[in-house]
C-alpha positions as CSV (number, residue, x, y, z in Angstrom):
1,X,177.0,156.2,45.3
2,X,175.3,159.2,46.5
3,X,171.6,158.6,45.0
4,X,170.0,160.3,42.5
5,X,166.7,163.5,43.0
6,X,164.3,162.3,40.2
7,X,162.0,165.7,40.0
8,X,159.3,165.0,37.9
9,X,157.8,166.8,35.1
10,X,155.3,166.0,32.6
11,X,157.6,166.9,29.7
12,X,160.2,165.1,31.6
13,X,162.1,164.2,34.2
14,X,165.0,166.1,35.9
15,X,167.6,164.4,37.3
16,X,169.5,167.5,40.1
17,X,173.5,165.9,39.7
18,X,175.5,167.4,42.3
19,X,174.7,170.3,44.7
20,X,177.3,172.4,47.0
21,X,175.7,171.1,49.9
22,X,176.0,167.3,49.4
23,X,178.7,165.0,50.7
24,X,181.6,164.5,48.4
25,X,181.4,167.5,46.9
26,X,184.8,169.1,46.8
27,X,184.7,172.0,44.2
28,X,183.9,172.1,40.5
29,X,186.1,172.5,37.5
30,X,185.0,170.3,35.0
31,X,182.4,168.4,33.6
32,X,182.2,165.7,30.7
33,X,179.1,163.8,29.5
34,X,179.6,159.9,27.6
35,X,177.6,157.2,25.9
36,X,179.0,153.3,27.1
37,X,177.2,150.9,24.6
38,X,176.2,147.6,26.7
39,X,179.0,145.2,28.0
40,X,181.3,148.1,26.2
41,X,184.6,148.6,27.9
42,X,185.9,152.0,28.4
43,X,189.1,153.9,28.9
44,X,189.2,156.6,31.1
45,X,192.5,157.9,33.1
46,X,193.0,158.1,36.6
47,X,193.1,160.4,38.5
48,X,195.5,160.9,41.4
49,X,195.0,164.1,42.5
50,X,191.3,165.5,41.8
51,X,188.1,164.2,43.0
52,X,185.7,162.7,40.2
53,X,182.1,162.5,40.2
54,X,180.6,160.1,37.5
55,X,176.9,161.0,37.1
56,X,175.2,157.5,35.9
57,X,171.5,158.4,35.1
58,X,170.8,155.1,33.3
59,X,171.4,151.5,34.4
60,X,174.7,151.1,35.8
61,X,178.8,150.7,35.7
62,X,181.5,149.0,36.6
63,X,184.8,149.8,37.5
64,X,187.3,147.1,37.2
């Protein structure tokens, strides 16, 4: 888990998701954004040949 850097701004804070110099960065292919309702179980395809990066700006996600 990599904490997001928060850039404070009067118009709304910005969260820095990932950059090339971060530990664990292995390249970039594509990005998806999704909402998950509280207490919901959301299926996601498990990839075995690529690195998946998940950014959670609000709340928390539990992988089971």
